ZAPA-928684 format. One record per residue: x, y, z of N, C-alpha, C, O, CB in turn; residue in one letter. Coordinates in steps of 0.05 Angstrom, whole numbers, plus 5000, padded with zeros to 4 digits. Glycine has a CB too. Layout:
BEGIN
XYZXYZXYZXYZXYZA/...
***
This chain:
BEGIN
099657436672098157516696095357606688094957736668099657756711M/093357526704090657616699090557926699091858056715088757506721N/089058036680089058326677088058476702088958696708087358406653S/086158346716085158476741087358486762087658686776082758316751N/088858266764091058266784093258466775094558586792092257986786L/093658486750095658676740094858966747096459126755096058646709E/092259026743091259286750091659346780092459566788088259316743S/091059146797091259176826094259216833094859376851090158936840L/095959066820098859096825099759376819101359496834100458886809Y/098859486796099659756789098559966809099960156815098659826760K/096159926818095060106838096660096863097260306876092060026845I/097559866871099159836896101859976894102960066914099659536902A/102860006869105460136865105260436863107360576864106760026840Q/102860546860102660836856103360986882102860896904099760906848K/104561226879105261386902102861496916102861536941107161606895P/100661546901098161646912095861496899095761456875097861946907T/094061396916091761246906089161406912088861536933091660966919R/087361396893084761526896082761306905082161126889083761666870T/081661336929079961126941077461246951077461456965081460976964I/075161126945072661206956072061026980071960786978070361186935I/071561157003070761017027067761047031066761267029072361117052G/066460827038063560827043062960737071064260557082062160647023L/060960867083060160787110057160837113056161057107061660937131M/055760637122052960667130052660527157053060287160050960537109S/052060677178052060577205049360477215047460457199053160777223G/049260427241046760327253044560527254042260457260047460217280T/045260787250043160987251041360977226039161087225044361267254S/042460847204040960817179040261087166038161107153038460657184L/041861297171041261557160041761567130040261697115042961767173D/043861427121044561437093047361327088048461197106044361727082G/048361377064051061277057053061507056052661697041050961127030L/055061487073057261687072059261607050060161377049058761697100D/059861797032061561737010063961937011063562177007060061766982V/066261837016068662007019070661936997071661716995069961967047A/071262136980073262106959075962196970076262436976072462266933L/077862016972080362076986082762036967082761856950080661907010C/084762206971087462156960089162056983089362187003088662416946E/090261816980091861697001094561626991094861496971090361447013I/096661717006099361647000100561507024099661537046101061886992S/102661347018103961197040102160987051100160917040104761397062G/103060877074101460667088102460657117104460787124101760387074S/100960517133101660497161101960767174100360947170104260337164G/104060797190104561047204105261277185105261507194106761007224E/105861217160106561417140104161497124104461647104108761327122E/101761407131099361467115098661767116098761887137096961307126T/098161877092097162147090094662147074094462017053099362327076K/092662297083089962297070089162587063089462767080087862167089V/088262617039086962867031084162807023083662657004088562997007N/082262917038079362877031078663067009078463307013077562927057L/078262946986077663106962074663196960074063426954078362956936M/072963006966070063056966068662886987069662666994068863006938Q/066462986997064862827016061962897013061163127009065762877045F/060262687014057362727013056062497029056962267028056362746984N/053862567042052062357053049662347036048162537034051362427083T/049262107024046862067008044661957026044861727036047461866984V/042662107031040562037050039061787040038561757016038662267054D/038461607059036661387053033761487053032961637070037061157074Y/032261407032029461467031027961307053029061117064028261407003S/025561387058023961237078023560947069023560767086021161367082D/023360897043023060627033025460457038025260227046022460637002D/027860577034030360427039030560357069031260137076032860597030I/029960557086030160507115028160287123028860107139029460767131K/025760287112023760087118024659817110024259617125021160157104L/025859787087026859527077029059417096029059187103027859547048E/030959597102033159507120032159427147033059227159035359727122I/030359587158029259537185027759267186027359167208027559767194R/026859167163025358917163027158677171026158467179024158867136S/029858717169031658507177033658597198035258437209033158397153V/033758857205035758977221035558907250033558957263035759277218F/037658777261037858717290035558557300034758587323038158967306A/034458377283032158217291032957917294034457817277029858237271K/031957787314032557497318031057327297032057127288031657417346Q/028757417288027157267269026557437245025457657248024557157282T/027257347221026857507197025857337174025857087176029457647189I/025057467152024457337127027157287113028357477103022457507109D/028057047112030756987101031057067072033157157063031456697105F/028857027057028957107029029457417026030957497009026357037014Q/028157567044028557857044031557927049032558117036026757997064K/032857787067035657837073037357787048039057947041036657667096L/036757567034038257497010037857716988039757796975037457226999V/035357796985034757996965036058266971037058406953031658036962L/036058336997037158597005040258597001041358806995036558647034L/041558367004044458357000045158456972047058616968045458077004N/043658366952044258446924043258736920044658896908042858256904E/040858796930039559056925041259286937041559486924036759056937W/042259246962043859456975046459496960047359726957044359377004I/047659276950050159306935049659476910051259666904051159036927G/047559416895046959566871046159856877046860046863044659436855A/044659886899043860156908046260326916046460566908041960136932L/048160216930050560366937052160436913053360646911052260206957H/052260256893053660316868052460556854053860726844053660066850A/049760566853048360796841049061046856049461256843045360746841D/049161036882049761276898052561376893053061616892049361216928M/054461186890057161266883057261406856058561616854059061016883I/055961286836056061406810054661686810055561866795054561216789L/052561716825051261976827053162186839053362406830048761956845E/054662106860056662286872058862356852059562596850057862156897C/059862166838061962216818060962406797062462586788063061956806L/058562376788057462556768057262836779057963036766054662456759T/056262866804056063126817058763256820059063496817054663096844R/060763096826063463206830065063236803067263336803065063026848W/063763156781065063166754067663006754069663096744065563456747D/067462766764069762586765069062326751066962206758070762536794I/070662236733070161986719070861746736072761756751071761976692S/069261526735069961286750072761186744074061056761067961066744P/073761236720076361146712078561276729080861186730076861196683E/077961506742079861646758080061536786081861606801079161946759K/078261346793078261236820079660966819078960796803075361206830V/081460916837082960666838081460446852081360216843085660706852D/080260516875078960306892076460416906076260666910080960196913L/074660246912072460306930072760126955073359896953069560256916I/072360246978072460107004069660117015068760327026074560227023A/068159897014065359887023065059747049065759507052063659757001S/064059887069063459767095060959587093060859377106062959977116H/059059657076056559517075054659607097055359787112057059217077G/052359487097050359557118050159337138049259117132047559607104Q/050959397163050659207184047659137189046059317192051959307211T/047058877190044358797197044258637223042158627235043158627174V/046558517231046558387257049458357267051258277252045158107255F/049858437292052458407304052158227328050558277346053658697313H/053758007328053457797349056057717361056957487356051957557337A/057457887376059857797390059057597411056757587420061358037403P/060957437419060357217438059357327465057757187478062857047442K/060257557473059357667498056357727498055157757519060957917505I/055257747474052357797472050857537467048857477480051757997450L/051757367448050257127442050656907462048956737466050957027414H/053056897475053656717497053156417491052356267508051956797521Q/053656337466053456057458056255947455057656027437051756027432Q/056955767472059755677475060955577449063255637443059855467496E/059455417433060655297410060855477386062155417366059055057402K/059655717388059755907365061656137371061856227394056956017359F/063156237351065056457354063656727353061156737350067256437334P/065256937354064257207348063157207320064157057303066457417352N/061157367315060057377288058857657283058057797301057857167284A/058757727258057557977249056757957220058057797205059458227254T/054758107211053958077183053258357172051658507182051457897181L/054658417149054158657134053258577106054358397094056658847133Q/051158707096050158647069050758877050051459097059047158577070I/050458817024051159007003053558906988055758996991051759297016G/053058696972055158536960057158706944056358866927053958326942D/059758656949061858806936062058756906062858936891064458746948G/061358516897061458456868059558636853060158726831060758156863D/057158676864055258856851056259136848055859266828052558856866H/057659236869058859506868060959516847061059706831059959586896I/062759316846064959306827063959296798064859446781066759076833A/062059126793061059086766059559336756059959426734059158846764V/057959456774056259686765057959936762057260106745054059726785K/060059976779061660216777064060186759065160386749062560296805T/064959936755067359886740069859936756072059956745067460056715G/069659946782071860006800072459766818070559656830071360266816I/074959696821075759476840074759556868075159776877078859436840I/073359366880072059416906072959226928073158986923068959396903T/073659346951074259176975071859206994070959426998076959266988L/070958987005068658987022068858777044070858637045066058947006S/066858767061066658557081069158557099070258337105066258287068D/070058787108072458807123072358667150074358567160073159107128F/069958657162069758567190070258267193070958177214067058637201R/069858107171070157817174073057737180073457557196069257687148Q/074957867168077757797174078457857203079957717216079657947155K/077358087213077758157241076757937259078057877279076458427247H/074357837254073157617269074857367267075557237287070257557261V/075657297242077257057237079857057252080956847259077657017207A/080957297256083557327269083257367300085257417313085057567258A/080857337310080557337339079157577350078657587375083157317351G/078457777333077058017343074057967343073057747337077758257326G/072558177349069658167350068458287325065958307323068558307375E/070158367306069158487281068658787284067858917264066558357274G/069158897307068759187312070059257338070759077354065759257312A/070559517344070659727323073259697307075259607318070460007336P/073159787282075559777266077060047264078960077250074859687238L/076060237279077160507277080060527286081460707279075560697294A/080960327302083660347314085860377293087760527298084160097330V/085560247270087660257250087960537239090160647240087060057228Y/085760647229085960917218086561127239088061317234083360987204G/085361097263085861287284088861297291089961507295084261217309D/090061057293092961057300094561177277096361337282093860767306Y/094061097253095661187230095361497226097361627220094761047205F/092961607231092561887225092962067249093962297246089761927215L/092261977273092062157295094062117318094362297335089362137306F/095361887319097261847341099562047339100762087317098361557341S/100262167361102462367361104162327386103162337409101362657360K/106662277382108462227405108462477423108862697414111262157395K/108062427449107962637468105162737475104862887494109562867458G/103162657459100462737464098762497472098862287459099262877439D/097262517493095262317501092562397488091462607493094962297532N/091562217472089062277457087062047459087761817460089662327427R/084562127461082261947459080662027434079662257433080461947485I/080361847415078761907391075961787397075561547394080061787365M/074061957403071361877412069461907389068862127380070462037436L/068361677379066361687358063661617370063261407382067161487335N/061761807366059061767377057061737355055761937347058261997396M/056861497344054861437324052461317338051761397360055961247302G/051161117326048960977339050060847364048760867386047760767321G/052360717362053860607384056360777388057560867368054560307380I/057260827412059660987417062060807421061860587432059261167442S/064360897411066860757415069060957417068861187408067460557392N/071360877428073661057429076260897424076460667431073761207456F/078161037413080860927409082661067429082761317430081860957380T/084160917443086061017463088861037450090060847442086260827489Y/089761287449092361347436094261477456094161717460092061527411L/095961317470097661437491099961587479100661557455098661217508P/101161757496103361927487105761767477107461877463104262107509A/105961517485108261357476108161297446110261237434108261087492S/105761307434105361237406106160947400106560877377106961417388S/106260787421106860497418104360357409102360347424108060377444N/104360227385101960097375100959877393098659807393102359997347P/102859757408101959537426100459627451099359467465104459377434E/100459897455098860007477096260117468094460187484100460217492E/095860137442093460257431091260047432091659807427093960347401V/088760137438086459957436083960117430083960357432086159797462F/081959977421079360097415077159927428077459687429078960127384V/074960057436072759907448070160057445070160307444073359857478T/067959917443065360037446064860107475065959967493063159847435D/063360307480062560387507059660317513058960297536063160677512T/058060297493055160257496053760427476054760477454054260317525G/051460527483049760677464050960957460052161077478046960697474T/050461057436051061337430048461477424047161597443052961357405G/047661477399045161607391042761417387040561497384045561767366N/043361147386041360967377038760977393036560967381042460687377T/038860987419036460987436035161267435032661287434037060917465L/036661477435035561747433034061767406031761867406037861967434I/035261677384033961697358031461517357029361607347035861607336D/031661277368029361087367026861197381024661177370030160827380A/027261317404024961417419023961687408021661757411025561447448F/025861837396024962087382023062017359020962137356027362247372T/023961817343022261727321019661597330017561637317023861527303K/019761457353017361327363015261527370012861487365018061147387L/016061747384014061937394013662177375011562307376014962037420Y/015562217357015362437337016062327310018362367301017262677345F/014162197296014762057271015962237249017262137231012261937260P/015462497251016562677231019462757237020762897221014862927230D/020562677260023362737267024962477266024162267275023462867295K/027462497255029262267255031162267279032362067285030862257229S/031462497292033162517316032362767331030962937321036162517308Y/033362787356032763017373034763237366036863267380032962937403D/034063397346035963607336036663807358034863917371034663747312K/039263837362040264027382039263967410039264137428039664307375D/038363707414037363627440035063797450034663847474039563627462A/033463897431031364087438029263957457028264097475029864177412E/028663707453026763567470027963497497026863547518025563317457I/030363377496031663287520032263517539032163487564034263137514A/032963747528033563987545031164067562031564197583034464217528K/028763997554026364077569025763877591024063927608023964087550K/027263657592026763447612028663447635030663597636026763187598G/028163267653029863217677030662927678028962747673028363307703T/033162867684034062597685032662447707032562537730037162587689V/031562207700030362037721032461847731033361667717027861887708N/033261887756035461727768034761427770036461267766036161837795K/032261367777031561087780031760937753032860717752028661057790A/030861057732031060937705033960917696034860717686029461097684L/035461127701038361137694039860907707041460777695039561407701L/039260857733040660647748040160377735041960217732039760647777T/037660317728037060067716038260037688039159827680033960027714I/038160257672039360247645042360177647043360037629039060517631L/043660267668046560227670047259957684049659897687047760447686K/045259797691045759557706046459317689046959097700043459507723S/046359337663046859097646049759007650051559167654046259167616D/050058737648052758617652054758717631057158697635052558317651V/053858807608055658907587057659107598060059107592054059037564F/056659287616058359497625060559407644062559547649056759707640F/060359167655062359057672064458887657066458797669061158887694A/063958827632065758667616068358817611068359057609064458587589K/070558667609073158797604073358897575072058807557075458607610P/075159087571075759187544077658997530079158857544077059477546F/077658987504075759117486073158947484073158707489076959147458P/070959087478068458947475066759107455067259337450066958927503K/064758967443063059097424060159037430059558847445063859007395T/058459197419055559157423054059287400055359367380054659287450T/051459297402049859407380046959437388046259397411050059237356G/045259517369042459547374041059287381038759277390041059677350P/042459057377041358797385040958797415039058667425043258577377E/042658937430042358957459040859217466038859217480045058957473L/041859447456040859707463038559777444038859927425043059917463F/036259667450033859687433031559827448031859887472032959417423S/029359867435026959967448026159787470025259877491024660007427V/026359527465025659327486027359347511026359317533025959037474E/029959407507031759447530030659667548030659637573034559517520Y/029859887536028860117552026160057564025660127587028760367534V/024459917548021759847558021959677583020559717603020159707537T/023759487583024159307607025259477630024359437653026159077600K/027159657624028259817646026159997658026160047682030659987636A/024360097642022160277652020360107670019360207690020660407629R/019859857662018059697678019359637705018059647726017459427663A/021859567705023259497730023459737748023159707773026159397724V/023859977737024160217753021560357758021460567770026160407740S/019360247747016660367750016660657740015560837753015860357780N/017760687716017860957705016460977677017161127660020861047701T/014460807674012960807648011561067643010961127620010960577648Q/010961217664009361457660010961717660009761937661007261467682N/013561707659015061957658014662087631013961957612018161897663I/015062347630014562497606016662427584018762327590014662807612S/015962487559017762437537020362597540022562487536016362507510I/020262857547022763007551024462877574026862867571022163297559P/023162787595024762657617026062397606028362337613022862597641D/024562247590025762007579028162057561030161927563023561847563L/027862257543030062327525032462447540034762397533029162517503L/031862597561034062707578035562477591037962477593032962897599A/034062277601035262047615036861877595039061787602033061867628T/035861837571037361687551039961827542041961697537035661627526L/039762087541042162247534044262227556046662197551041462547529T/043262247581045062217604046261937605048561907613043662287630R/044661737598045661467597048061437578050061307585043361277588F/047861557555050061547536052461697548054761597547049261677509S/052061927559054262097570055661947593058161937593053162367580A/054161837612055461707635056861457627059061397637053361647656E/055761287609057161037602059661097585061660947587055260857587T/059561307569061961387554064161477574066461387573061361607534I/063361657592065261777611066461557629068861557635063961997627A/064761377639065761177657067660977643069560887655063461017669E/067160917617068960747602071660877598073760747601067760677575A/071661137592074161287588075761297615078161267615073661567577I/074361357637075661357663076961087669079161077678073561427685H/075460867663076560607669079060547652080960437662074460387663T/078960627627081260587609083760727619085960617618080660667581A/083360977628085661137636086661067664089061087669084961437635I/084860977681085560907708087660677709089260667727083060817724T/087560507689089360277688092060347675093660167669088160057672N/092660607672095160697660096760877679095860917701094660837633T/098960977669100561157685099561447684100661617697103561147676I/097561487667096561757663094061827680092961647692095961797633Y/093362077680090862167692089062277670089962347649091262377715T/086462287677084562387657085262667646084962717623081762387668V/086262837664086963107657089163117635089463327622087863267681E/090662897632092862897613091862857584093462867565094862677620N/089262807580088262727554086662947540085363107553086562477556F/086762937514084963097498083062907483083962707471086463277477T/080462957485078462797472077662927446076763157446076062747490I/077962787424077262887397074662747389074662497385079462847376Y/072462897386069862777381069262767351070262927335067662937396M/067662567344066562547317063962397318063162297339068662397298S/062562377295059962247295057662427302058162657310060062007313G/055262327298052862497303052662607331051662827335050462337297G/053662457351053462547378055062797384054462937403054462327397G/057062847368058663097371057063337365057763567372061163087353A/054663307352052963527346050663557366048963727363051763497318H/050663387387048663397407049663567430051363467446047863107417N/048763817433049963997453049563897482051363947499048764267450P/047363767488046963667515048863437522049963427543044063587519L/049163257503050963027507053863127511055263037529050862837483L/054663317494057363437497057663587523059763557536057963617473V/055663737531055763887556056163697580057863747597053264047561E/054763477580054963287602057663137601058763077623052663087601W/058663077578061262947576063463137588065163037602061962887547L/063263387582065263577592064963607623066963647637064863857579K/062563577633062063577662063363337675064363347697059063597668E/063163107662063962847674066962787669068062627684062362627662L/068162907649070962847643072663107643072263277625071162707615L/074463137662076063387663078363377643080763417650077263417691P/077663337617079663337596079363587579077563747582079363077578C/081263617560080863807539079063677518079363437512083563897526Q/077263827506075463717485075863867459076264107458072563737494F/075763717437075963827411074563637391073263447400078963877402S/074763697366073663517345075863437326077963567325071263647330T/075363217312077463137292077763337270079863337256076662867280T/075863517266076163727246078663897251079963987232073663907245D/079263937277081664097283084263957276086364077275081664167313T/084063697271086463537263086463497232088063347222086463267277L/084563627219084563607189082763397178082763357153087263567180G/081263257195079463047185076563107194076063137218080362767195I/074763137175071963197182070862977199071062737193070363217156S/069663057222068462857240066162707227065762467233067462997265G/064762837209062462697196063462497175062162297170060662907182D/065862557163066962377142068862167153069761997138068262547121A/069462197178071762037190071461737185073361607177071962087219K/069061617191068761327189069161237160070361027155066161237200E/068061377141068361307113071261327105072261157090066661487094A/072661527115075561557109077061317121078961217108076661817121I/076361227144077761007157077560757141079460597140076660957185L/075260707127075160467111076760497085077860297075072260417103F/077060737075078860787053081760717061083260607045078661077043A/082460787086085060727096085460427099087660317092085560857124I/083460277108083659987109084159867082085759677079081059867122L/082759957062083259857034086059927025087359757013081159977015A/086960157032089760237025091760047038093759967026090260527033N/091259977064093059787078093059517064095159387062092159767107E/090759417056090559157044092159147018093458947011087659077039T/092059367003093359366977096359436979097959316964091959576959V/097059616996099959706995101259727023103559817024100059976982S/099859637044101059657070101359397084102559207073099459847088G/100159377108100159127123102659067139103058837147099758907104G/104359267143106859217157106759307187108659247202109159357143T/104659457194104559547222103859317241102159157235102459777224S/105259317264104859097283103559197308104759357323107558957289D/101059117313099659197337099958987359098759007380096759237331F/101658787355102058577374099758377373097758417358102158697403G/100058157387097957947386096157987410096757897432099257657386I/093958137405092158197427089258167417088758197393092558487437R/087558097436084758077429083758347418084158557430083057997454K/082458327395081158567384082758727365081558897351080258727406G/085358687363086958847345088858657329091258687333088559067359I/087858477313089558307297091058477276089958647264088058087284P/093658417273095258557253094958417226096658267217098358567262S/092758467213092058337188091058527168090158747175090058107192V/091158447142089858597121086958507120086358277123091258567094S/085158697114082358627115080958707089081958877074080958777138M/078858567083077158637060077458427038079658337031077958907049G/075158347027075058167003075158336978073958556977072557987004K/076558246958077058406934075158306912075058066905079958386925I/073658496900071858436878072758586853073158826854068958516885S/073058446831073958576806071558636789069458496791075858386791F/071758836772069458916756068658716734066458716724070059186743P/070558546726069958356704071458096708071257916692070558476677N/
***
């Protein structure tokens, strides 16, 4: 047997595996690095978060990624160069974290790398009949494996697309394995650049579980904060938005896109919800001259209302009522007090965070990719049924160090 395959086989047989999960989202803030101990698989999965750190992206890194990020026209050579460069960069960040934590790379069994999304193109957005759903993440897994010496799983979203999904959100697998509880109705709401939620009914039946994007989370709020306040990367504690008033005319136009009428599950990204999207809405609603605080308040309300309306729609089609659910928040939006206040106003549910369930909301997405790698190596037996968006497959391409 090839020595690499032998090593992987031995890892699969271990009662507990040490896996690093990586996540860098559409906000481009940095790389989340979660060092996890994982035992079991499927519904028996148990996770212990040993260490977590977010390695901030420098302005130079953000600038390079934005040169190809969510753009219809790019320098193709730059995309190719960035694929290799991001992989090596993420490897360096992993090694820096391990040094800080005083952990040898030899102690880590696997790396689960999400990569950096540069373009997401589900069919509902590109609308080209002959082409399927598509998505692209860069940061080559071979570079991570070779530079760290650790077996790396990457490019998880491609299998999801190949099996009939849209490549996102992938949170459903980890959310179900970690958080589903018989007798409890739960919504796992992640508010990153784009917001999504996983529906976990009290039945705990995996065939009833689903996940969907709702629309924007922080991406538009962050984009316009950076546009008008270059020294700020986001509206911290909603300090600017709190000074403003929601503009109803602009809000109505922002909510009028056909995406919001599409059935679940569905996905989206900054390819749709961009600065241009808001600029067009301001022109249509004749709100080009509203104040910056009013604009940020309206964008925050836009996120709150589209999240709340999506959750109402999901629950309306079931035997339950909204009051029967607890919403567990995670992601950067969970730290936005105005967004959370409006969600509580719009949704008569109990609210909490994933931290109360033993999983850091900030580390959750990186942990979920570690769980996906664990499933590929030692699980794969859970059956979510044959449904759009939740293929029961193992995901991730495997890269060996040598």
